[in-house]
Every structure is written in C-alpha cells, then in structure tokens.
C-alpha positions in Angstrom: -9.3 42.2 69.4 -8.2 38.6 69.2 -5.1 37.4 68.0 -6.3 35.9 64.8 -7.9 38.9 63.9 -4.9 41.2 64.6 -2.8 39.1 62.6 -5.8 39.1 59.6 -4.9 42.9 60.0 -1.3 42.9 60.1 -1.3 40.3 57.0 -3.8 42.2 55.0 -1.7 45.6 55.4 1.5 43.1 54.2 -0.3 41.9 51.5 -1.2 45.8 50.1 2.4 46.6 50.9 3.3 44.0 48.4 0.8 45.3 45.6 1.8 49.3 46.0 5.4 48.0 45.9 5.0 46.1 42.9 3.5 49.2 41.2 6.6 51.4 41.9 8.9 48.6 40.9 7.4 48.5 37.7 7.1 52.3 37.5 10.5 52.5 37.6 12.2 49.3 36.4 9.9 48.5 33.5 6.7 46.3 32.8 5.9 43.7 35.6 3.7 40.2 35.8 1.0 39.1 37.7 0.2 35.7 37.9 -2.4 33.5 39.8 -1.7 29.7 40.5 -2.8 26.6 41.9 -0.4 24.1 43.4 0.5 21.3 45.8 3.2 21.4 48.1 5.9 20.1 50.6 5.3 20.2 53.7 1.9 18.5 52.4 -0.6 21.4 51.5 -3.0 21.9 48.6 -4.0 25.8 47.7 -3.6 28.6 45.6 -2.0 32.0 44.9 -1.0 35.0 43.5 2.7 35.6 41.9 4.3 39.2 40.5 7.4 39.9 39.3 9.6 43.0 37.7 10.7 42.6 34.4 14.0 44.4 34.9 14.7 43.1 38.3 14.8 39.2 39.0 12.7 39.4 42.0 9.7 37.3 42.5 6.8 37.9 45.4 4.2 35.3 46.0 1.5 34.9 48.6 -0.4 31.6 49.2 -3.3 30.5 50.9 -3.1 26.6 51.4 -5.3 23.9 53.3 -2.4 21.9 55.3 -2.7 18.4 55.9 -1.4 18.5 59.7 -3.4 17.9 62.7 -4.7 21.2 64.6 -4.2 23.2 61.1 -7.0 25.0 59.8 -5.0 27.2 57.0 -1.5 28.3 56.0 -0.7 31.8 54.6 2.5 32.0 53.1 4.5 34.8 51.0 7.9 34.4 49.7 10.6 37.2 48.4 12.9 35.7 46.3 15.9 37.4 44.3 16.3 35.1 41.5 19.9 35.9 40.8 20.5 33.2 37.8 17.3 32.6 35.4 17.8 31.2 32.1 15.4 29.8 29.5 16.8 26.6 27.4 15.5 24.3 24.9 12.3 27.3 24.8 10.0 26.6 26.6 12.1 25.3 29.2 13.3 27.7 32.2 15.2 26.8 35.2 16.0 29.5 37.9 18.1 29.6 41.6 18.0 32.1 44.1 17.7 33.2 47.7 14.8 35.0 49.6 13.0 35.2 52.4 9.7 33.5 53.4 7.1 34.6 55.7 4.3 32.1 57.0 0.7 32.2 59.2 -0.5 28.7 60.3 -4.2 29.1 61.6 -5.1 26.4 64.0 -8.5 24.7 64.0 -9.5 26.7 67.1 -8.8 29.8 64.7 -7.6 31.8 67.8 -4.3 30.4 68.0 -1.5 30.7 65.4 2.1 30.2 64.6 4.3 33.0 62.7 7.6 31.9 60.8 10.2 33.7 59.2 13.1 32.2 57.4 15.9 32.3 54.8 15.5 30.2 51.7 17.3 29.1 48.2 14.8 28.3 45.7 15.6 26.4 42.6 12.9 25.7 40.5 12.3 24.4 36.5 9.2 25.6 34.5 7.5 24.9 31.6 6.0 28.3 29.8 4.1 28.4 27.0 2.4 31.9 26.1 0.7 32.7 29.5 0.7 29.6 31.0 3.3 28.1 32.8 3.8 24.6 34.8 6.4 24.7 37.4 8.3 23.1 40.5 10.6 24.1 42.9 12.5 22.9 45.7 13.7 25.6 48.6 16.0 24.2 51.4 15.5 26.8 54.1 16.3 27.7 57.3 13.8 29.2 60.4 14.8 32.5 61.7 12.4 33.0 63.8 9.3 31.1 64.8 6.3 32.5 67.2 4.1 30.0 68.5 1.6 29.7 71.6 2.5 33.1 72.6 6.2 32.0 72.7 9.2 32.8 70.1 12.0 30.9 69.4 14.9 32.2 67.6 16.0 29.8 64.7 12.5 27.7 65.7 12.3 24.3 67.2 13.0 22.8 63.4 15.8 24.7 62.4 15.9 23.2 58.8 13.4 22.4 56.5 12.6 21.9 53.0 9.8 23.7 51.1 8.5 22.5 47.7 6.1 23.3 45.3 4.2 21.7 42.0 1.8 23.5 40.6 0.3 25.6 37.4 -0.2 29.2 36.9 -1.5 31.8 34.5 0.4 35.0 33.7 -1.4 38.5 32.7 
C-alpha cells in the first residue's frame, strides 16, 4: 500500500471516529450542531469543511480540505479540536470566543505519493456574526508545532516551531 493510500485510510478512520464521538457526546450532553463551511485562510488556501459541536460542552471539531497556494502542495487536509473556555454573545448577533486546542494536518504533495503530517497546539481567538443558522466568522490561532513528519523524517517541534493560522469564512449550521 502506498504512503498516500495508507494516510488516506488512517484519516478516513480518524474522521469516522470524530463523527461517532460526536453522536456519543450528543446523547450524553444534549443537542449537537453540524455545520458546513467555505473559507479562505492563512497560510494561503481556499477550501471547505465541516464543523460540529456539542451544546453543553464548549468543544468545537472541524475538518477541512483546502487547496494551498504553495509550490509543490496538491491538497491540505486539516482537523482541529478546540475547547472554547470563553464564549459569549454580545449585542446580538455578534459572538466572540477564545480557547485552546490541537490541530492535525496532512499536506499531500503534487506527486500524490509524498505527504507531510503535522500535529500542534493552538490558541484560537474568533469573532462571528450569527443570524439564524448562518454564520460569518473570522479566526486567528497562534500555534506551536509539536510534531512534523516530512519526507520520511520526523521532527519533534518541526522546523517552524511557531506559526499563525487564520480563517475567514461562512458557515451554515444544521
């Protein structure tokens, strides 16, 4: 099995576990929400994804697929799991949150046989306008890269230790 097929299988299992855990949490902690989004972000990319959260727990999970604007990169697949320990609505329909979480990233290279994997810690800070089930949002997340696997080599803390992630997008909640 090629590296890309192996990583695709592992990532598919990972996403499946996210959805299963969402259902388990929803049964225990109340209603959950599921959203689809389109966004552009930093580092430069454009794409879409899915988001889900639990009503009584301030945890937000997201999985996105993006087309990066980096030479040699074909596709980025990123997953985040953030605990929003401060979240408030003010002057309805405006909302603000701050939290901590993890990110997991797969960068599939142009030759579709090589990839990079990263794992890191992040501090998301976001602002949104929510009207009914429609949300316009922006988020910035300073991050610390904990692990990077690239070209068959692994680096603890990666080559670029600190980075800033960001997003601007629209989301529809179900």
